[in-house]
C-alpha positions as CSV (number, residue, x, y, z in Angstrom):
1,M,-0.1,-0.1,-0.3
2,S,1.5,3.4,-1.6
3,S,1.8,6.1,1.3
4,L,0.5,9.5,0.7
5,V,3.9,11.9,-0.2
6,R,2.7,15.9,1.8
7,A,5.6,18.7,0.8
8,T,6.7,21.3,2.4
9,I,6.3,24.8,1.2
10,A,9.3,26.4,3.1
11,P,11.4,29.6,2.7
12,Q,15.0,28.0,2.3
13,P,17.6,29.1,4.9
14,G,19.4,32.5,5.5
15,P,18.0,35.6,4.0
16,Q,14.9,34.1,3.0
17,T,13.2,32.9,6.0
18,D,14.6,36.1,8.4
19,F,12.5,38.2,5.2
20,L,9.4,36.0,6.0
21,G,10.1,36.2,9.6
22,T,10.7,40.2,10.2
23,P,7.5,41.5,12.2
24,A,8.9,45.3,10.6
25,D,5.9,46.9,8.7
26,I,7.9,47.0,5.9
27,C,10.2,44.7,5.0
28,I,12.7,45.7,1.8
29,Y,14.7,42.9,0.2
30,G,17.5,41.5,-1.7
31,G,20.0,44.1,-3.1
32,A,21.3,41.6,-5.5
33,A,20.0,39.4,-8.4
34,G,19.6,36.0,-7.5
35,G,18.8,36.6,-3.7
36,G,15.5,34.9,-4.0
37,K,14.1,37.5,-4.1
38,T,10.5,37.1,-6.2
39,V,10.0,33.6,-4.5
40,G,10.0,34.9,-0.7
41,L,7.8,37.7,-2.2
42,I,5.5,35.1,-3.8
43,L,5.5,33.1,-0.5
44,E,4.6,35.8,1.7
45,P,1.3,36.2,1.9
46,L,0.3,32.1,1.8
47,R,0.9,32.2,5.8
48,Y,-3.0,34.3,5.9
49,V,-4.9,34.0,2.2
50,S,-6.2,30.8,2.8
51,R,-7.7,30.7,6.1
52,V,-9.0,34.5,6.5
53,P,-11.6,35.8,4.9
54,G,-11.2,39.6,3.6
55,F,-7.2,39.0,3.5
56,T,-6.3,40.9,0.7
57,A,-2.4,41.1,-1.1
58,V,-1.7,43.5,-3.8
59,F,1.6,43.0,-5.9
60,F,2.8,45.7,-8.1
61,R,5.2,46.0,-10.7
62,R,5.5,49.5,-13.1
63,T,4.1,47.7,-16.3
64,T,2.2,45.1,-16.8
65,P,4.3,43.1,-19.0
66,Q,6.8,42.6,-16.0
67,I,4.5,40.7,-14.6
68,T,3.5,38.6,-17.1
69,N,7.1,37.9,-18.7
70,P,8.7,34.3,-18.6
71,G,9.4,33.7,-15.1
72,G,8.1,36.6,-13.9
73,L,5.8,37.3,-10.8
74,W,2.5,35.8,-12.7
75,D,5.1,32.3,-13.5
76,E,6.3,32.0,-9.5
77,S,2.9,32.0,-8.4
78,V,2.3,28.9,-10.6
79,N,4.3,27.4,-8.9
80,F,2.8,27.3,-5.7
81,Y,-0.7,29.0,-5.2
82,P,-3.0,25.7,-7.2
83,R,-0.7,23.6,-4.5
84,L,-2.6,25.3,-1.9
85,G,-6.2,26.0,-3.5
86,G,-6.4,29.0,-5.7
87,T,-8.0,29.5,-8.5
88,P,-6.3,31.8,-11.0
89,H,-8.4,34.9,-13.3
90,H,-6.2,34.9,-15.5
91,R,-7.3,38.0,-17.1
92,A,-7.5,40.3,-13.8
93,H,-4.6,38.7,-13.0
94,E,-5.9,37.4,-9.7
95,W,-5.2,34.3,-7.6
96,R,-8.8,33.4,-4.9
97,W,-9.4,31.2,-2.4
98,P,-13.5,30.1,-1.3
99,R,-14.8,31.6,1.9
100,A,-11.5,33.2,2.0
101,G,-8.8,35.4,0.8
102,K,-7.3,36.7,-2.9
103,I,-4.2,38.1,-4.2
104,K,-3.7,40.5,-7.3
105,F,-1.3,41.3,-9.7
106,S,-1.5,45.2,-10.7
107,H,0.8,47.7,-12.1
108,L,1.9,51.1,-11.5
109,Q,2.5,52.9,-14.6
110,F,1.9,56.1,-14.1
111,D,2.4,58.2,-11.1
112,T,-1.2,59.2,-11.6
113,T,-2.1,56.0,-11.8
114,V,-2.0,55.5,-8.0
115,F,-5.3,57.6,-7.7
116,D,-7.0,54.6,-9.1
117,W,-6.5,53.1,-5.6
118,Q,-7.9,55.5,-3.8
119,G,-10.7,53.7,-1.0
120,A,-9.1,50.5,-1.7
121,Q,-7.9,48.5,2.0
122,I,-5.0,46.6,1.4
123,T,-3.6,43.9,3.8
124,L,-0.5,43.4,2.0
125,I,1.2,45.1,-0.6
126,C,4.0,44.2,-2.8
127,F,6.7,45.8,-4.6
128,D,8.8,44.4,-6.8
129,E,11.6,45.9,-7.7
130,L,11.2,48.6,-5.6
131,T,13.4,50.7,-7.4
132,H,11.4,50.9,-11.1
133,F,8.7,52.9,-8.5
134,T,8.7,57.0,-7.8
135,A,8.7,57.5,-4.0
136,H,5.7,59.6,-4.8
137,Q,3.7,55.7,-5.3
138,F,5.4,54.1,-2.4
139,F,4.1,56.8,0.4
140,Y,0.6,56.9,-1.7
141,M,0.5,53.4,-1.8
142,V,1.7,53.5,2.3
143,S,-2.7,54.7,3.4
144,R,-3.7,52.3,1.4
145,N,-2.3,49.8,3.6
146,R,-5.1,49.2,5.8
147,S,-7.6,46.4,6.9
148,T,-10.8,44.8,9.3
149,C,-9.4,41.5,8.5
150,G,-8.0,40.6,11.7
151,V,-4.5,41.1,10.3
152,R,-2.0,44.1,10.5
153,P,-1.5,45.3,7.8
154,Y,1.8,45.8,6.0
155,I,4.1,46.4,3.1
156,R,7.0,44.0,1.3
157,A,9.1,45.0,-0.9
158,T,12.7,44.0,-3.2
159,C,14.8,45.7,-5.4
160,N,18.2,45.9,-7.2
161,P,20.8,48.4,-6.4
162,D,20.2,52.3,-7.7
163,A,22.4,54.5,-6.4
164,D,20.3,56.6,-8.0
165,S,17.0,56.3,-6.4
166,W,15.3,57.5,-3.3
167,V,15.5,53.7,-2.2
168,A,19.2,54.0,-1.9
169,E,18.9,56.9,0.5
170,F,16.0,55.6,2.6
171,L,18.3,52.3,2.9
172,A,20.8,54.8,3.5
173,W,21.9,53.5,7.6
174,W,21.7,50.2,6.5
175,I,24.7,50.4,3.7
176,N,27.9,50.9,4.2
177,Q,27.9,54.6,2.8
178,E,31.9,54.5,1.7
179,T,32.1,50.9,0.2
180,G,28.0,50.7,-0.8
181,L,27.3,47.2,0.4
182,P,25.4,46.2,3.1
183,I,26.1,46.4,7.1
184,P,26.0,42.5,7.9
185,E,25.3,43.6,11.3
186,R,22.4,45.7,10.5
187,A,20.8,43.5,8.4
188,G,17.3,42.9,9.9
189,V,17.8,45.5,12.4
190,L,14.2,47.8,12.6
191,R,14.5,51.1,12.5
192,Y,11.3,53.4,13.1
193,F,10.3,56.5,11.3
194,S,7.5,58.9,10.2
195,R,7.3,61.3,7.6
196,V,6.0,65.1,8.1
197,S,6.4,67.5,4.6
198,E,7.9,65.2,3.0
199,K,10.8,64.5,5.2
200,V,11.5,61.3,6.7
201,V,12.4,61.2,10.1
202,W,14.5,58.5,12.2
203,A,15.0,57.1,14.9
204,D,16.1,53.8,16.9
205,H,13.4,53.4,19.3
206,P,9.4,54.3,18.5
207,E,9.2,55.9,22.0
208,D,11.8,58.7,20.3
209,L,9.4,59.5,17.7
210,M,6.6,59.6,19.6
211,Q,7.4,62.4,21.8
212,Q,7.8,64.9,18.6
213,M,5.1,63.5,16.9
214,K,2.1,66.0,17.2
215,L,-1.2,64.2,18.2
216,P,-4.5,65.0,16.0
217,Q,-6.5,68.0,17.3
218,D,-9.2,65.0,17.0
219,L,-8.0,62.5,18.3
220,P,-11.2,60.6,20.1
221,A,-11.0,60.3,23.9
222,G,-9.2,57.0,24.8
223,A,-8.1,56.6,21.2
224,E,-4.0,54.7,20.7
225,P,-2.2,58.0,19.0
226,P,-0.2,57.4,16.1
227,R,2.7,55.2,16.0
228,P,5.7,55.5,13.8
229,I,6.4,52.7,11.3
230,S,9.3,50.2,11.7
231,V,11.6,49.4,8.8
232,T,14.4,47.0,7.7
233,F,16.4,45.5,5.2
234,I,17.3,42.5,5.0
235,P,20.2,41.6,2.0
236,A,20.6,38.7,0.0
237,K,23.0,37.5,-3.0
238,V,22.8,34.7,-5.3
239,F,24.8,32.9,-2.8
240,D,22.4,32.7,-0.2
241,N,20.3,30.9,-3.4
242,P,21.0,27.6,-3.4
243,A,18.1,26.3,-4.8
244,L,19.0,28.5,-7.6
245,L,22.7,27.1,-8.1
246,Q,21.3,23.5,-7.4
247,V,19.1,23.6,-11.3
248,N,21.5,27.0,-12.8
249,P,25.2,26.4,-11.3
250,E,26.7,28.6,-14.3
251,Y,24.5,31.4,-12.7
252,P,27.3,33.6,-10.8
253,A,29.8,32.8,-13.9
254,W,26.9,34.7,-16.0
255,L,27.2,37.3,-13.4
256,L,30.4,37.6,-13.0
257,S,30.8,37.8,-16.8
258,M,29.0,41.5,-16.7
259,P,30.6,44.7,-16.8
260,L,32.3,46.2,-14.5
261,L,28.8,48.4,-13.1
262,E,26.1,45.8,-13.4
263,R,28.0,43.3,-12.0
264,E,29.1,45.4,-8.8
265,R,25.6,46.1,-8.5
266,L,23.5,42.7,-9.3
267,L,26.5,40.1,-8.0
268,S,27.9,42.6,-5.5
269,G,25.4,44.2,-4.2
270,N,26.7,47.6,-4.4
271,W,24.4,50.7,-3.5
272,K,27.1,53.2,-4.5
273,I,28.8,52.7,-7.6
274,R,27.5,54.7,-10.4
275,P,28.6,55.1,-14.1
276,A,31.9,57.1,-14.9
277,A,35.2,57.5,-16.7
278,G,36.1,53.9,-18.1
279,L,33.3,52.2,-16.4
280,Y,31.4,51.7,-20.0
281,F,33.8,52.7,-22.5
282,K,37.7,53.4,-22.7
283,R,39.7,55.6,-24.3
284,E,42.0,53.5,-25.8
285,W,39.5,51.6,-27.8
286,C,38.5,54.5,-30.1
287,T,40.8,56.1,-33.1
288,V,40.4,59.6,-34.8
289,V,40.2,59.5,-38.6
290,D,39.8,61.9,-41.4
291,Q,36.8,60.4,-43.3
292,A,34.3,58.0,-42.7
293,P,32.9,55.5,-45.2
294,A,29.6,56.6,-47.0
295,D,27.6,53.2,-47.0
296,L,27.2,53.5,-43.0
297,D,23.7,52.4,-40.7
298,V,23.2,55.9,-39.3
299,V,21.3,56.8,-36.4
300,R,20.9,60.0,-34.6
301,Y,20.6,59.4,-30.6
302,W,19.0,62.0,-28.5
303,D,19.0,62.7,-24.2
304,L,16.9,65.5,-23.9
305,A,16.6,68.4,-21.6
306,A,14.7,71.6,-21.5
307,T,15.9,74.4,-19.4
308,E,18.0,77.3,-20.9
309,K,21.0,79.0,-18.5
310,T,20.8,81.5,-16.7
311,E,23.0,83.4,-13.8
312,L,21.1,81.2,-11.3
313,N,21.2,77.9,-13.1
314,D,23.3,74.8,-13.8
315,P,20.7,73.1,-16.3
316,D,21.1,69.6,-17.8
317,W,21.8,69.5,-21.5
318,T,20.7,68.2,-24.8
319,V,22.5,65.8,-26.7
320,G,22.1,64.4,-29.9
321,I,25.3,62.2,-30.8
322,K,25.1,60.7,-34.0
323,L,26.7,56.7,-35.0
324,G,26.7,54.7,-38.0
325,R,27.5,50.8,-38.2
326,D,29.6,49.5,-41.1
327,R,29.0,46.5,-42.6
328,N,32.2,45.1,-40.5
329,G,30.4,45.8,-37.5
330,G,32.6,48.6,-36.7
331,Y,31.0,51.8,-34.9
332,W,31.9,55.3,-36.4
333,L,31.5,58.5,-34.2
334,L,30.3,61.0,-36.5
335,D,28.5,63.9,-35.0
336,A,27.5,65.3,-31.8
337,V,25.1,68.4,-30.7
338,R,24.7,69.9,-27.5
339,A,22.5,72.5,-25.8
340,R,21.2,74.2,-22.8
341,A,17.5,75.4,-24.2
342,N,13.6,75.9,-23.5
343,P,11.4,73.3,-24.7
344,G,10.8,74.7,-28.1
345,D,14.6,75.2,-29.3
346,V,15.3,71.6,-28.1
347,E,12.6,71.1,-30.5
348,R,13.7,73.1,-32.9
349,L,17.3,72.2,-32.6
350,L,16.0,68.5,-32.9
351,L,13.9,69.2,-36.5
352,N,16.9,71.4,-37.9
353,T,19.2,68.3,-37.1
354,A,17.0,66.0,-38.8
355,T,17.1,67.5,-41.7
356,Q,20.4,68.0,-42.4
357,D,21.3,64.2,-41.0
358,G,18.5,63.8,-43.5
359,K,15.7,60.7,-44.2
360,R,18.6,57.9,-43.9
361,A,19.2,58.7,-40.4
362,R,17.1,57.2,-38.0
363,I,16.5,58.9,-34.9
364,G,15.7,57.4,-31.5
365,F,14.7,59.2,-27.9
366,G,16.2,58.1,-24.6
367,Q,13.3,57.8,-22.7
368,D,13.3,56.8,-18.2
369,P,10.8,55.8,-16.3
370,G,9.8,58.6,-14.3
371,Q,11.6,60.8,-16.0
372,A,11.5,64.3,-14.7
373,G,12.5,66.6,-18.2
374,K,9.6,69.1,-19.8
375,E,10.1,66.7,-22.8
376,P,8.8,63.2,-22.8
377,G,10.9,60.9,-25.2
378,A,8.2,60.6,-27.4
379,A,7.0,64.2,-27.4
380,P,9.3,65.7,-30.0
381,G,8.1,62.8,-32.7
382,A,5.4,65.1,-33.3
383,R,7.6,67.3,-35.5
384,T,9.6,64.7,-36.6
385,E,7.4,62.4,-38.0
386,R,8.5,62.2,-41.0
387,F,11.5,61.1,-40.3
388,H,12.2,57.5,-38.7
389,C,11.8,57.6,-34.4
390,A,11.9,55.4,-31.9
391,A,12.3,55.5,-28.1
392,G,14.3,53.3,-25.2
393,D,16.1,52.8,-21.8
394,R,19.1,55.2,-22.1
395,E,21.2,52.8,-19.9
396,W,20.8,49.4,-21.3
397,R,21.0,51.1,-24.3
398,Q,24.7,51.8,-23.3
399,A,25.5,48.5,-21.7
400,D,24.4,47.0,-24.6
401,A,26.8,48.9,-26.7
402,V,29.4,47.8,-24.7
403,R,28.9,44.6,-25.0
404,A,29.1,44.7,-28.5
405,V,31.9,46.3,-28.5
406,Q,33.8,44.3,-26.4
407,R,32.4,41.1,-28.4
408,A,33.4,42.6,-31.5
409,V,36.9,43.8,-30.5
410,Q,36.3,46.6,-32.8
411,R,37.5,49.9,-32.2
412,W,35.1,53.2,-32.5
413,K,36.3,55.8,-35.6
414,C,35.6,59.3,-35.1
415,E,35.8,61.9,-37.4
416,V,35.3,65.2,-34.6
417,P,39.1,64.9,-33.2
418,A,38.3,66.7,-29.6
419,W,35.3,65.1,-28.8
420,P,35.9,61.7,-27.6
421,L,39.2,62.5,-26.2
422,E,37.1,65.4,-24.1
423,R,34.6,63.4,-23.1
424,G,35.6,61.7,-20.4
425,P,32.5,60.0,-18.3
426,V,29.7,58.2,-19.4
427,P,26.2,60.0,-17.5
428,R,25.0,58.6,-14.8
429,P,21.4,56.3,-15.2
430,R,18.3,58.1,-15.6
431,R,20.4,61.3,-16.1
432,V,20.9,63.3,-19.1
433,P,25.2,64.1,-18.5
434,R,26.4,67.6,-17.6
435,S,29.3,67.4,-19.7
436,C,30.3,71.0,-21.6
437,P,30.7,71.5,-24.8
């Protein structure tokens, strides 16, 4: 007579177990690639959703494709939720349990998307890749973290390092500001904060903040005063994920093969490293020539800003780089246009440059998540519609170009002798360069 085999769903020992066991109101987990972040997040609501009526968890990514991509949140949920009685509702991106709770997957593509959640009550809010969201989105959704189902509302998030995100500043106490690496003895330690006039005030003990907090004038008699919110950070790296290493032992080698910037972020969990001179392109790759071939595949790629220079400011530059690629896979830097101008002058610059380049040159625009410029990447296309235009993520295109150059062992050629030598630093991610002409 065969015996039944009972499967056990449990976190891996180490950071994943610590993540699922922390009492913090807000816990941010990860800070490197391959640490088991997504699975940890998927497991979090399982302690309540199948047995607590009215329990609701919502998982957020910045866009819907990030939810449904292969190996993303939805695929991981399919590995676990049916085994505990969950029923999928694919069109709504939801899992439901009879006479109990539900789990929903949704996006916050725009800053204003948060207002779609006005009036919502969400017991557990989960952010996957928190650095992709703005501080406004995060703190607005904190106001939706409420519940009457009997489970104390809480928030869980995962992320990879991004030195220029608001998350880096939010987690500064847990990060060594010299090395950019997490401080091991502070992992999982709770701190407390309150947010007043857009400023976060921290303390090691909730009593310290409660003495400073102003009580609401309409607080009912006998009601407890507002309490500070507890936060912690639990770092994890690929070597904390033996389940991944068992089925994909070469994954650390893939991370080691990445360019220095990405390797430091995704393998080491470095929160301070930024693009700088020599981290992407090396000057010795460049050779100055008198003339470029005539049969190049040509693109003009723009990094946009829209503020004029005055005596009182130091605005970013609008920069347009014209590149050519020959039949052998070699790259040619043909021209660079830069200006600090208002939106109207920038638009005229784009149109005049496109006219000079001709229809043979395709046009691209750098477009960032949460871009703060006055001209979003798609807007210039209205005036350059007779040309071939496209938009894309600036930093990933840089990294792709670096890998292409490294693989081909090609030298970049240039018809403009001074510019590539004076250029130096690559711009910070999600920012336009501040280099001068």
